[in-house]
C-alpha positions as CSV (number, residue, x, y, z in Angstrom):
1,M,74.1,-34.8,-55.1
2,N,77.6,-33.9,-56.4
3,H,78.4,-37.6,-57.0
4,L,75.2,-37.9,-59.1
5,S,76.0,-34.8,-61.1
6,R,79.0,-36.5,-62.5
7,Y,76.7,-38.8,-64.3
8,H,73.5,-36.7,-64.8
9,A,74.9,-33.1,-65.1
10,N,72.1,-30.5,-65.1
11,K,69.4,-33.3,-64.8
12,T,70.7,-34.4,-61.4
13,S,67.8,-33.0,-59.4
14,W,65.2,-34.3,-61.8
15,V,66.7,-37.8,-61.8
16,L,66.9,-38.0,-58.0
17,N,63.4,-36.6,-57.5
18,A,61.9,-38.9,-60.1
19,W,63.6,-41.9,-58.5
20,V,62.6,-41.0,-54.9
21,D,59.1,-39.9,-55.8
22,T,58.4,-43.1,-57.7
23,W,59.7,-45.5,-55.1
24,L,58.0,-43.7,-52.2
25,S,54.7,-43.3,-53.9
26,P,51.7,-45.3,-52.5
27,E,51.5,-47.3,-55.7
28,F,54.9,-48.9,-55.0
29,Q,54.3,-49.6,-51.3
30,S,53.8,-53.3,-51.8
31,W,55.5,-53.8,-55.2
32,N,58.2,-56.4,-55.4
33,L,59.6,-59.1,-57.7
34,D,59.5,-62.0,-55.3
35,D,57.1,-64.2,-57.4
36,V,59.0,-63.5,-60.6
37,Q,62.3,-64.3,-59.0
38,A,60.9,-67.6,-57.6
39,R,60.3,-68.7,-61.2
40,A,63.9,-68.0,-62.4
41,T,65.4,-71.1,-63.9
42,A,68.8,-69.7,-64.8
43,P,71.6,-69.4,-62.2
44,V,71.4,-66.0,-60.4
45,L,74.3,-64.1,-59.1
46,A,73.2,-61.0,-57.1
47,I,76.1,-58.5,-57.2
48,H,76.3,-55.7,-54.7
49,G,79.0,-53.2,-53.6
50,A,79.4,-53.2,-49.9
51,Q,79.7,-49.4,-49.9
52,D,76.8,-48.8,-52.3
53,E,75.5,-45.4,-51.3
54,Y,72.1,-46.0,-53.0
55,G,71.3,-49.6,-52.2
56,S,71.2,-51.9,-49.2
57,Q,72.6,-55.4,-48.6
58,R,69.0,-56.4,-48.0
59,Q,68.4,-56.1,-51.8
60,P,70.7,-58.9,-53.0
61,E,69.8,-60.9,-49.9
62,R,66.2,-60.7,-50.9
63,I,67.0,-61.7,-54.5
64,I,68.8,-64.9,-53.5
65,R,66.2,-65.7,-50.9
66,H,63.6,-65.9,-53.7
67,C,65.7,-67.5,-56.4
68,S,66.4,-71.2,-56.2
69,G,70.1,-71.7,-56.1
70,G,70.9,-68.0,-56.2
71,E,74.2,-66.7,-54.9
72,M,75.2,-63.3,-53.6
73,L,78.5,-61.6,-54.4
74,M,79.2,-58.7,-51.9
75,L,82.2,-56.7,-53.2
76,E,84.2,-55.0,-50.5
77,N,85.5,-51.5,-51.2
78,C,83.0,-51.1,-53.9
79,G,80.1,-48.7,-54.3
80,H,77.1,-48.5,-56.6
81,I,78.8,-49.3,-59.9
82,P,80.7,-52.6,-59.6
83,H,81.3,-53.0,-63.3
84,R,83.1,-49.7,-63.4
85,E,84.7,-49.7,-60.0
86,M,86.1,-53.2,-60.0
87,P,85.8,-54.6,-63.6
88,E,88.6,-57.2,-63.3
89,P,87.6,-58.8,-60.0
90,L,84.0,-58.7,-61.0
91,L,84.7,-60.5,-64.3
92,A,86.7,-63.1,-62.4
93,H,83.9,-63.7,-60.0
94,I,81.3,-64.0,-62.8
95,A,83.5,-66.4,-64.7
96,A,84.0,-68.6,-61.7
97,F,80.2,-68.5,-60.9
98,L,79.4,-69.5,-64.5
99,A,82.1,-72.2,-64.5
100,S,80.6,-73.7,-61.3
101,K,77.2,-74.1,-63.0
102,H,78.5,-76.3,-65.8
């Protein structure tokens, strides 16, 4: 929780509980975006930090599995916030991905 408090201050407990309670509620047991992702027409680059403490590699894998032509970028030595933790390498990867699509 200390890591979260850096971003959420005195609302840290509320943010964490709201997130966990929502995603573990019965209403979300079968919720997913698989059908929506399958209709994507733009190139999809699923970006994930290999050391993300809040997410799993299964998340970007699922995204690319359901998006035609989707690609996954797994950033080593990166956690939950790639654009803040590795801005330069991330921008280089995004630029290369977009260039490869034209």
